[in-house]
N, C-alpha and C positions, 0 to 999 in steps of 0.2 A: 504493499500499499504507500504510495508516494506522501513522503513527508517533507514538511518545511523544515528543514534543521536549524535555520537561523535567519535572521531579518535584521538589516541595519538601514539607516536611513541618514540623509543630509540635507539640512534645510540652509538656504543662503539666509542673510540678515531680513526681516520683514519690514516692509514699507506699507504705508497707509493707502488705501484705496484713493483717498483725497491727493496724495502727492502723485499719483499717478493718472489723475483725471485728464488733464490737458493731451497727455500722449494718447491716452485710450479713445480720445475724442468723446467724452461724456459731457452731457449738459448737466446742470446743476440738478434738475428733477431727475435724471437717471441716476446720478450719484447717490441722491437720498433713497431711491428706489432699491439699489443693490445693498446700501448699507442698513436701511431700517427694516427693509422687508426681506431680503435674501441671507443677510446677516453676514455680508462680506466685507469686513471693515480693514483686513490687511492681506499682503501676499508676500510671499517668501520669493524675493527676485533680485538679482544683482546683475545689473548691466555689464560688469568687468569681469567676471568669471565665466570660463569657457565649459562647454558641456564636457568636457573629457575631464576637468576638475572635478565637476560636480559630481560626476559617476565615480572617480578614482576617491572621492570624499566620502561616499557611502561605503565603497568596498572595503577601504581600508579599517572600516569600523566594526568587520566581521572578526571576533576572535578565534572562531572555530576554523577561520581558513589560514592562520598562520602553521605552517609546518604541514598544512594540507595541501598545499598548491599543486602537487603531483597528482592527486586522487581527482582533480576537476575535470572531466572528460569532455563537457559542453561549458561554452560560454555563450549564452544567448541574450542578446538586445533585444529586448521587447519595446518596440516603437511606435509612436503615434503618427510622428511624419516619416516621409518616405526616405528623402534625401536630403540629410542635414549638411552634406559637404559633397563636392564636386569629387567625380572618379578620378584618380584611386585613393584619394587621402580617407584614411579609417582611423576615427578616433578609437574604436573598438580594438581595432588590431594593436594599435600604440597603448593600449588598456592590457591585452593580454599580455604583450611583452615586459611591460612594466611592472605587473603583478606577478609573475614567473609564472605565468599559466601555462607552460610551454607542452602540456600532452592535451590541451583544450581544442577541440573543435568548434570554431566560431561561426555564427550566421546571426541574421537579424529576422525577428517576425515583425510585420508593418500593416499587413492588410485588414487588422482586426481594430487599427487606430487604438483608442485609450484603454480597451479592451485586451489589448495584445499581452498585458502583464499577467491575467490570468491564465489565459490561453498558453504562455508560456511554460507556467508551473505543470499544466497537463502533457504538454510536449516534452518537458523534461523528464516527467516521472516515464514516460513509455520510451523514450530512447536509452534511460538508465536501467528498465527492466530488460531491455534488449541486450544491454553490454552485459549480464551475467555477472556482474563484479558490485557485490555487496557492499564494498567500501567507495564505490565510485559516487561522485558528486556532480550536479551542474550548477551553474551560478548564472542566475537572471539577473541584469541591470537594466532598470527601467526608471521613466522621468528625463526630462529632457529641458534643453535650452528654448525658450520663448523669443525668438529673434524678432520677429514682425509682430506688425500690430493685429494682423489677421490671426495669429497665432497667441497672442497674449490676451484675447480678448473674445468671448463668443456672445454676440449679442441675444439678450433675452434670457441667457443662462448664467453668466458668470465670469470671473478674470481667472486666468491660470498663472500658477506659480511653476518655481522651479526646483523644486523638492526632486530628490532622487533617491531609490532604494535599491541595495542588494539582496538579492534573495538566494540562500543556499539550499538546493535540493537533494534531496536523497531517495533512494527507490524504496525504501522502508525505513522505518523508525518507530520510536516510541511516544513521541510528541508531535503535536500539529500535523495529523494524518489526514489527507484529503480523502473524504468520505463520499463526496458527490459532486458533478461539475455538469453545466449545461452551458451551452453558447448557441446563438442563432446569429445570421446575418441578414438582414430584410434590404432590398433595396429602395432609394429614396428616388430613384431616376437620376443622381447626381451623387458620383463617389467621393467627391473631393470634401476637405474638412471646410471649406468656405461655399455653404451650400448656396444655392439659387432661393429666392424666396418660395418657390413650389416646392423644391425639396425639403426647407425647413419647417413648410406647413405639414409636409407627409410626415416628418420626422417626429413633430410634437403630436401629431395625431396618433401615431402607433406606440410611441414612447411608453407610457402608463400599461397598456395592454400586453405589449410583448414581453417588458421587462418582469412585469407579474408573472406571467407565463414562465418564462426563464428561469426565475426563482423558485418556481412551483417545480421544474422539473429537478431543479439541482436538489432540493429538500428530499422530495420523493426519491431519487436516485440514493440518498443517504439512509432512507428506511425512516425518516422523521418527520414532524409535522412542525410548524412555524413556533408553534406553543414550546416546542422543544428547542429553538435557537435562542441562545443566552444574549449574543450581540450581533448585532449587523454592523459590518465596517463598509461604510460606502464610498463611492468615487465622490468626491468633495464638490459637487456641482452649485446647489444653494440650500439654504435651509428650508424652502417653500416647498421646494420638490420632493424633499425627504418627507417631511409632516405628511404631505398628501399620500405619498406611497405607503407609510407606515401604516396608514388607516386602511388603505385599500389592502395590504396586505394581513390585516387583523392584528397587528403588533403594536405595542406602545413605542411612541417616540422616543422616551427613555432608552429603548435598546437598541437605538440607532446612535452611534457614535458620530456626534456632530461637532465636537469641540474643535476640531482642526479647520472647519469651513471659514471661520473669521480669523483663523492664522496664517493658513498656506494658500489658500485659493484652489482651484482644480490643477493638481500637477499630474497631468495627463494619466500614464498607466500607473504611476506609483501610488495613487490616493489609498486604496485597500492596504497596502503595506505599510505606509505612513502611519494609517490608523491602527494597525495591529501594534507597531511600535508602541504609540501612545496608550491602547487599551492595556497592554502589559505593564507601562509604567504607571497607570492609573490603578492596576489592581482589577481591572474589568473583566479579567480573564481567569477562571480556576482550571484545575486539571479535570479533564472530562468534561469541559464545557464543550458545546457545539457552536460554532460561531458562520457567518455567511458573510462572504465577501461578494462584493458587487462593483461591475464596471459596465460603463457604455462609452463606445465608440461613435463619433460621427460617421454617417454612412449607410447603413447603422449596423451596428455590432453590439449586441448583448452577451453578457456573461456572468454567470454566478456561481460560487465554489462553496460548499460546506465542508468546514475542516473541525477536526476533534482536537481541543487543546491537549 
């Protein structure tokens, strides 16, 4: 059974949404709406730091990786954006060399947008199972640099931050075992991150229905009910979206970890893992608890994973 062996994260210094109002093109009325209604008061964002530095900062906080570099057989970059740099430059290959992961086969997952991080855990588990070596590990890096205005802000949804996560995965283990996973890709007629008005309307129209169904599939696959899910670790879009969805799922809003929404913004595929680290720090997860990780990517991709702590 696939196990999440360890997770570490890195956050750039937070800045207030008000400080970024001009850069994001927000009117005063829109700013008030995002702060008061959506609960998006701060974003972890740093114009000076490179994506490579953000990812290495998360990776370097994995104590279990020290001395186990040769056990890492797969280095997986779970991306939202397809092409961060011109070919053949690759920050991921530089990270592989600098981190001493000389036995790791390296590739990226991109076509699930912000849901790529959860997909990467599922893919890592399958690849490790085929390896047949119980000591083998996979390392997933997710979260990225928001370089343009289009990637820094999703109209009507929220602002993006630059927190990153490093996720160490094993084929089996005694902690954080994956019990159920579901994913679905639904066409909006426009596969790009910056959607047309028609695609955006289609996405909003399907969002709650499809996400509810995918969550139900993951919970069913784990042989559980929503009442048995101790905590939901969401993608940090905004407070309003998750308040509505919690009601639809029949669970209390208090079971959805929303602490990071006003502190980080939506950090691409890193959100569920950032929230996992926060949940552990706050003592919100006990041994044996089942938690639900959720992510949605524009385009549109939906993913949900049930894990036993």
